[in-house]
N, C-alpha and C positions, 0 to 999 in steps of 0.2 A: 359331339353334338346330338342333342336328342332328335329323335324323329316325329313328325306331325301327321296327325291324322284327324280327318274332318268326316263327323258323323251326322248325317240328317236323321230327323225323328228320334234325337237324342234325349227328350226331355222325358220319356217315358217308354214301357215296355220294352222290346229288343234293343231298341236303340240305346235305352239307357244302360242295359245290361252290357251292351257292347263297349259303351264309353267306358265303363267300369273296369272291362276286361284290357281294354287297351292302356289305360292309365295305369294298372297294377304291374304291366308289363314295362314302364316308363316312357311312354309316349304321351308326347303334350297333345291336348284334345281341343279340337274345335267343334262346339255343339250347337247345331242347328236344329230349332225348331220354333213353334210359334208363340209359346206361354213363356214371357221372359222370367217371371218368379219360378216357374219350375226349372226353367235352365239355370238360375243363379243359384238355387238348391243342389242341384246336380254338380255344378262347377265346383261348389265348396266341398261337397263329397269327394271329387276327384282329386282335389289339390292335397288332400290328405296324403295320397301317394306320393308327394314330393313332386308333383308335376305342374306344369301350366295347364289351365283350363279356361278356355275363353267362350263364354255363351254369347251366341249372335242369333237374336231372334228373326226368324226366317220362314216366310211362307214359301216352299219349294216349289208350288205352282207358279210362281213368278219368277221368271227367267233371269230379270234384271236383279231382283234381290238374291238369288243363288250367286249371280256374278260379283256382285258387292261382297255377299259374305266370304266368297273364295280371296278377293282382293284384301280384305280386312284378316283374313287368317293367316296368309302370306306375310303382311306387313308387320302383324303383332307377333307371332308365332314362328315364322321363316317358311321355306318352301314345303308343298305339300308332298308328303312321300305316298300317302293311301288316302283313298276318298271311299267311304262306304256308304251307300245309298239304302237307308232303311226305311224312310217316311212312307206312310201310306194312309188310307182311308177307305173305309167300305161302309156299304149298307146292307139291312137286313130287310129285303122286301122282294115280292115277286116282280118281274118287269111290268106289269099290269098297273103297280102303283107307284112307279118312279116317275119324276118329273125329268124333263131334258136337262134342267138345272143342276139336278143333283148327280146325274149321269156324267155330264160336263164337269162337276167339280170333283167328284171322285176320281175321274179319268186325268185330270190334269194334277191332281195331287199323287195318285199311285204311280201312273204311267209317265206323264210329262215330268213330274218332280225328278225321277229316276234320269230321264233324258237330260234335264238341266243340269243335274250334278256330273253325268258323263261329261256334257260339252265344258263345263268351266274346269274340271279336272285334265281333260286331255289337253286343253288349251295350255294349261300350265305344265303338265308333265312330258309332252310330245318333244322338246328339246333337251330334255335330260332323262328321267325316268320315273317309275311311280306304279301304283296298282289301284286299280278300281275294282271294286267288291259290290255286286249287285244283289240284293236278297230278294230272291223270288220264292215261289211258292210250288207245292205240289199242285195247287189249284190252277197252275199256269198251264198244266198238261191235263189235268183232268178237272173239268169245270162242276161247280154244284149249284144247285137250283138256291135261289135266295140272296146270292151274292154276284149276280151278272157282272156289276160295275167292277169289282174287285178280281173276278176272274180274268175278264176281258182284259183291265189294265195289265195285270202279271203275264197273260199271254203275249201282250204287244210290247213287253220288256224284253222277251225271250227274242222276238224278232228283230229289234234294234239292236240287242246285245250282240247276235249272232253277224249282224252286217257290220257293226264296228269293228269285230275282232277280226274279221277277214281283212279290213282296211287297216287294221294294225300292221297286220303280217306284211301286206302289199307295201306299206309306207316304211318296214321295217325300223320302228321306233321301239323303244324298250320300256312298254307298257303293258303289264300284265291285266288282262281282264278277265274275271272270275264270277261265278254264278252260286249262290248258296241258296238251294230249293228248301224250305220249311215246312214242317207239318204243322200240328195244331200247337199254339204255344198259349201259356197262362199269362196274359196281359191284360191292362186297363182296357182294351179295344170293345170288350165284350160289355162293359158297363157304360162306355160312351159313344160308340158307334150309332148312327141314324138307325133306329128301329120302328119299321111299320109292323110289326107282326102280334103286338099286344101281349107278347111273351118274352121274358129275358133271354137274351142269346147265350150261348156257350160253346166253347170250341168240341170238335169232334174228336172223342179219344181213338188213340193213346194222346194225351196232353204232356207237354215238356214244359218245365221251367226256362225263363228266358236266359238264365245263364247258359243253356245248351247250346241253342244258336248261337249265343255270344261266344262261345271257345269255337264253334265251327267257323264263325266269320273271320275269328283271328287267324286260325290255322290257315282258311283260304287266301286270308291277306300277306302270310307270309311263307306260303309253299305255293309250288307252281301246280295248281290244279284248274282245269278250265271248268267244272261245275262240281259241286258235293251235293249229294240227296242227303239230307239228315232225316233220320229215322227209318224203320222199316216201313211204317205207313206210308210214307213218301215213296218209297220203292214201290209199294204195290199198287199205288195210284198210279204213277206213269206207267209203269209196266203192263198193269191190269188195263189201262185203257188202249194200249197198243194191241192187245189180243181180242178183247171183249168189249169196245166201247159201247154196243147197243144194249147189251145186256147191263151193263154198268148205268146207263140212262134209264134204264126201267127200275134198277135197284135205287137210284137216286131221287126216283119221282115219288118215294115214299119216305126211305130212310134219310134223304137229304133234308126233308123236313124236321123230322122227330130227333135226328141227330144233333141240330144246331139250335134247337130251342128246350128251354126247362118247361116246367108246368106252373113256374111262378109267373103273375102277372106283372106287367111294366108297371112303376107307378105313374101317376099324373105327371105330365110334363119331364119327361125322362131327358138329362143330359144328351147332347148330340153335338159331336165335334166336327162335322162336315166342312161348315162354313165358318165356325169359329171354334177357337180353343176351350175346353172345358177346364174351368178353374179348379183348383183343388190340390192336395199333396200327393199326387199319383207318381209313383216311382216304376220300377219295372215289374212287379208282380200284380197279376188279377187276383180274382177270389177264390181261383181254385188250386190252390196251394195242396189241400189235402190229397188231391186226386192227380197231381202232377209228378211226373218223372225227373230226375235231377241228371239222367244219363242216357245217352243213347249208344245201343250196341252197335248199330249199321254204322255210324259216324266213326266209332273206333276201328271198325275193319276199313274205313276209308282212309283214315288217318294211317294206317300201319297197312297200306295197300300193296306195297312191296312185299312184306312179311307174308301178308295172307296169300298173296299170288304164289310164293315159293311154297308155303305149307300145302296149298292146293296143287302144286305142280307134283310135289313128292308124293302126296296121297294118290292121285292119278298115275304118276309111275310105278307106285308101290302095287296098285289094283293090275295094271298091265303085266307087271312082272310076275304076279301070282297066275295071271291067265296064261300068259306064256308057259309057266312052269307045268300047269294042267294039261296044255297041250303036248307038250314035250313028253 
């Protein structure tokens, strides 16, 4: 019997690439996103792998809609084995230019969207088993200027996830909860995110193609990892903020602006998907293919952690042996 995965934000970007990865591995896929036409196109592509693909237009900010989507997925595909929370929204603007409505909407999509997914998945998995994958970000640990809504929401996801993980352990249920923290990724968000800066947005280098996080998400869903930090840039952001947060505050006061904006002016009335989906034939990739990486060395070391730790232990053992020989 085929396994079933539900993926939010599956119409474009990382969610779209993740759906492709799971389908290529033989999983039946329920695709949740707002734009029905984009979902239908994505589902048609996935069916070429010989799997069932069920598009369910859903606004993850609406808890009732997420619950209804979960019911439909189980009714038409079968019991959900894996739930992947990818859907997100961001705004490129300083706090002084944000409205309360924009902050609330971005938070509902990025933070509460994952909370709604976790709750619906847990409700169905707790009496059997399953896996929930939350897609986090390096920006959950080290915030940057101009994306306060997104950074705050991703940090909130960390807090909620850690609480739920302890509860799962306490209740002794067979549900694995994992997080994949992402670096900058080449997705359409930089063309359709609400932008009040007057210049086109860009991801901060190094940039990865969406298939890289998609592979990391699939690995996290099928292996017992508490958390995966994808890309050395993610590792540097997380560990660097632990060591010298004040220094990074000052660095980002300048680099956090120039690093996220191009010199290209925004067109008049640019698309913005915060409140309504942007129509168009968007898929996984954005406009930065020429400067994006297709692999992550850091992810390789995490996937092969046992081997890398063994090699490190052998190396340290050899160093200790040489040191002892010199003393003798």
